[in-house]
Every structure is written in C-alpha cells, then in structure tokens.
N, C-alpha and C positions, 0 to 999 in steps of 0.2 A: 565083360564086367570092362575091358578097356574104353566102351563108348560109356559107359553109367560115367567114369571119371572125367571123360570128354565134357559129358554135359552139364556134370558139376561144375567144370572148369569155366563153361560159358556162364553159367549163372551167376558165378562168382565175380567173372568179369562186368557181368552187367551190374551187379550191386555194388560194386566198388567204383562203376563211374558214377560221379556227381550229377549228371545231367539224365541219363537215360530212363532211370526207374521213374523220374518228376514226368518225361514226356511220356512214357507207356501209359501212366494214370491220367495225366491232364488232358492229352492231345484229344482223346475221345470224348473226355466230358466236355470240352469248348466246342469241338465241333458239332455236336448235339445238342448243346444248349444255344447256341448260337446261328448256326447255320440254317437250319429251320427255318427263322424267322425273314431271312435274306434271300434265299434263294429259291426265287419263285417267278415263274415267268408271267404272271397274272400283272397285269398294266393298270395302274392306277396314279390318281393325282394329276391327270392331264388338264391341263389350263386350257381353256376354250374363251375366244371373244368371238361374241355375236355382233354383227352389223344387221341389224333390222330395218330396213328401208319400207317397209309394208307397214309396220305398226299395226297389223290385225288383232283379234282375238287370239286365233290361231297362233298367229307366232308367238304373240306374247304366253301361251300355253306351253309351246315347246320351250321356249327361254327357260320358263320355270321348271319343266321336265328336265333340262342338261343340268340347272343349278342343285337339283334335288338328287340328281344321281350320286352314287357312291365312287363311280370313277372319273369323274371331272371335278375341277374346280374352275368355276365361274368367274372368267377375268372381267368381265363387264361388258356393259355394252357399247361399241366404238361408233363415231358419224358417220366415219367412211371406209373404205375396204383398204386405202392407203393408211390409215392411222391403224387399223388393226394390223397389217403387214410390219409396221414398225417395232410393234411388240415381239412379233416374230423373229423380227431380225438381230433383237435385243435379246432375244432369249427368256422373254417374259411371259409367251404364250406358245402351246405346241399345236393348237388347231384353230383357223378360222371359220366360221358358219356365217354364210352372207345370206340373207331373205330378202328378194327381190320379186315380187309380180308374182308371188304364189309358187317360186322354183327357188331350188336350195344350192348355194355351192359351196362345197368343203375344200380347203385348203390344207394340208397338214406339212408341218416342218419335218423333213425326212432326214434331219441330218442323224438322228438316233432313229434308224429306219424301223426297228421293232416298235418304240411307241409311237411313231408317226403312223404307221400302216395300222396297227390296233386301236389307236386314236379314231381313226377316220371310220374303221369297221365300226366299232361302238355306235357312234356319232349316226352312222348311216343307218343303223338299224332303230334308232331312235326317230329319226325323220321320217323314216320310210313306213314305218309302224303308225296307225291309227291312232291319235290322239284321245278319243274317247271309247275306243270300242276295244274288246278285248281278242286275243291273237288266237284264231280256232286251233293253231296250231300247239302239240303238247310233246313232252319229250320224257322220255323213262331212262333214268339212271341206272345203270346194272348194278355197278361196282361204285365205290365211293360216293356212296348218294348225296353226301352233303356237299360234294367237290370241294374236298378239303386239300390243298395243295401240299401240306405236310404229310399227309400219308402217302403222296406219290414219291417225295425227296426223301423221306428219312429211309426207305431202304437203298435209295441212290448213295445216300451218306455213309450207310454201312459198307459199301464198296470204297469209298475214299479212305476212308479210315484204315482198311484192312490193306489197301493198295500202298499207303504210305508207312504203315506200321513194318508190314512183311516184307515190302520189298526194299527200302532204304536200307533199314538197320542190318541185315545180311551183309547188303554189297559193303557197309562202310566196317563192318567187321574184319572181313579178311583183308581188306585193304588197309585197316589200320594196324593190322598184325604185320603186313608186309612192310610199311613204312617203319614200324618198330623193330624190326627184325624177330620178332616172335615166332613168325611162322615155319622159320630156318629150323627152330629146336624140334617142331613137328615131324618137319620133312626128313629127318634123320632117323626117326624114330620108325619102328615096323607097322606104327598104325595101319590101316588100309584106308584107300580114298574113301570106300563106302562108310567107313567108322566116321570118318574126319566129316564127310559131307554133312552125313545124318547128324551127328554133332552139331554142327552149326545151323541145321533147318528144325529140329526138333524142338529146342528153345522159344524158337519165335512160332512155330506151331502153337505150342502151349500159351503163348503172349495173345496169340490172335483167338484162342477159346476166351482167356481173360477181356478181350477189348470188345468182342460181339457179344457177351453176358453185361459188359456195361454198357451197351448202345443200347441192348434191349430193353434193361430197365430204367434206363434214362429214357426211351420213348414212351414206357408205359407211365413212369410217374411224373414226367414233365409235362406230357403233349395227352395222355391218356390213350395212346395207340398202342396196342397189342395185334401180332400175326392173325389173320384169318385162318391161316393153314398151320401145319404141324411146326413145332418151334424147331425139332429134332432135325427136319430136312433143312432148316436154316444155316443150325450149325454144320451140318454136312456141306451146303455150299459154300460157307466161309471158309470149311478147312481145305476144301478143293483148290478156294481161289488164293488161299496162303500157300497151297502148294506150289503154284505158279508165280506167285511174285516172289517168293523166296527163292526158289529155285533159280528164275530166271536174275534174280540180284546177284547171288552166288557166280552165276556165269558171267555177269559183267564184272564183278570182281576178280574173277580168275583170269579175266583177259586184260585188269587193268593194273597199271603200275602205281597210280597216285591216288589218292581220295579224290582230288580236284577231276583228276579224269573219270574216273569213276561216276560222279555227281553227274557231270554234263552228259554221258552216255545215259545214265539211268532218268535224268530228268527228261532228256529228249523222247524216250520210248515210252514213258510213263505219260506225258502229255499227249502225245499220239495214239495211245490206247485209248485213255480217259474221252478224250475229244471225240474219236471214231466209234465208241461204244453205245452211244443212244443215250449216255446217261443225262445230258442236256436238252438233245432234240431227236426226234422221230428219224432212224435211220432209212426210213423208206424216201425222207425227203432228201437225201445224199446223192451225188451223182453216183452214174452205175459201177465206175470205178473203185469209187470210195464205200459204195454198199458191199463189193465184194470183201474188203477186207474184213468184214464182221463175220465171216466164216470162221478166220483163224484169230478171232479176238476174244480171248477169255472174259474180259470185263462183258462184255455185250451177252453173253450167255447169261452170267451172272446176274447181270440188273433184270435179264428178262425175266429169269428163274426168280429169283427172290421178289420182284413185284408181282409174281403171280401168285407165289406163297402168300405174302404179306396183304395183298390188297384182293384178290379173287378168291383166296384160300384154297388154292391148288394144292395138290398133293405129288407124291412122287411119281405117280402115273402121267399126269399134266407135264411135269418138269423132267422127265428122263431123257429125252435128246439133249438140255442143257448139262444135266448130270453127268452124261456119258462124254460129251463134249469136254466139260470142265476135266473130268478124269484123265481123259488121253491126253489133253494139253499138258497137265501138268505132269503126268507120268514123262512123257516125252523130255520136258525141261528139267525133270529132275534126273533123268538118265545121262542127258546132256551136262549138267551142271558137276556130276562125278566124274564124267569122261574129260572136262576140260581142267579138271585141276591137275596140273602138271606137280608132283610128287618126286622128289629128287630122291634117290635112296643111297 
C-alpha cells in the first residue's frame, strides 16, 4: 500500500508541474515529425564545376549526365581550372571535374569531409561507367528494398526519445526534491529504499510505454512505416532500455547535490553512450578500443535489436542476445540505484 501512495505522489507532482506534461506529449511528436526528414547520411546537392578542355561529344554527354543527376547541382562550365578553383575557395562549388585529353581530374573540397569524399565517389562512378552501355552488374537488396533512409533512422529515434525521456526526468526528480528539501520528509519515514526507488522508476516506465506508443503511431500515420517484426518485442526492448536509463538517472541523482551537477554528469554519459552505440555510424568502423565499449553499451544492443525487428522482421530468437544483455545491464543498474540511495533513519 505504501508503494501505491508513493506512485500517486509522483504522478501528482508530474501533473502539477506546468512544463513536464507538455514535454512528455510534445517531445516525441516533434522528434518523430521533424528528425526523420533531416537525419540522413545520404549526400545530395553537391555543386560541381566542369572544366571541359576537350569539347568532344563524349565529354558533353558526360556533362549532361552530371547535370541530370539527383545528387549534383551543375555549377556551370568554367574556362580554366583556376577559375573553377576560385568557386571552391569561395564556397560556391564542392567538386571540380576537369576533362583534358580524354582523362579526368576530380578535385573535391574536403573541408566537409563527408560531402567531399561522397561527392568525389559519386562523380567517379559516373565518369568510370560507360556512357552508352548498361552495366553488367546487378544488386539484390534483401531488406529495405526502397532504400528508404527514414526506415533506417526511425528505430534509432525511438532510442533517442527513450533515452532523454526516461533518463533525464528521473535524474532531475530526486535532485529537485533535494534542493526543495522535501526528500528529508521521506528520509524520516519507515519507507524502505526499494519502495522509494520503485516509486521513482515505475511512473517513468509507464511514460515510456506512452512514448513508444506515440512513436509507433506517428511512424505509421506520418510515414506509412510499420514494424516488419512483432510489435510486442519492440515494447519489451523499450521497457528494458527504460529500466537502464531510469536507473542510471537515479544513480546520478543519488550522487549529485544540485540540479546543475546532475545535468552535467548525465549529459556527459548520455552523449558518450549515444555516439558509441552505432546510432549514426557503424560500430565496426570504430578503433578497436572504442569498439570494445559496445559490449557494455545498452544503447548499442537496443539499436541493433530494434532495427532487426523493425526492418528485417526478426523475432525473439534473432534478438535473444540483445534482450538478455539489456535485461542484465538494466537489472544491475536497478540494484545499484537502490544501494546508492542513502536513507537517513
């Protein structure tokens, strides 16, 4: 019965807060409706200047191919390489293609390394492919056949929403009570540490259920994207990730004395966990020492599993390793959250 009233107290505090209910509703909506349009690694709108010294039929066909590509913006033909280089220096062009004596020179502006390398790679494919013949190679796409980048990023956005909603809110909860002095009233009661921590965690687990439901509905309603695998497994993965982040948030708050201190510590760990998880870049591309951190990174297990379920249609058998890892890490952090809470009798 004590736990029931403690949970009621938490929900009353959330409801009486002028900001939190709006944040809980609006944050997943904004993330799901805006971020899939802007978070993509596909490089487009690469401005290309062409220096055509040959002026042959073949070179003109190549120029037309570049101008017709969806990835390039044709910056025009320049008389000399030096003239095209001035556009690079002024930021008006990204890549230069010089055609001289049947040979091709590609010069890319690598200030933006990704745009420079991808732009030169795209242009190299056009230059090296025969203009008038079809390629003999064929590509078979097994999953995400339309190569829709939103289908790849939306499961990752689930992870970001869960991380911020179930990580930061519990962190600020206990620290806020410390600063207000209300936690001293709990410390002098016979409420056990387990009851107190569970009362802090359960409301945010319920919020996690609400948030993941909103995200799934928005993915279906706005983008027409639905999971290829079982929906219940997505909820299981989300709850395990919520267990970790809410417990971790309470650990940080238990060791923090002020809200500012808790925010800085939490932000440091959250950014590190996110960037090392494989959310944006493949983990195999990391140095070996950085790749080893993925073995204790719950975000990595969650992203790997939810993309397997969402895109490939995998089930519990295919994600058993990730589920067990999330459950183990989450349980460990939950026990740590209880032990780190110092209750004065």
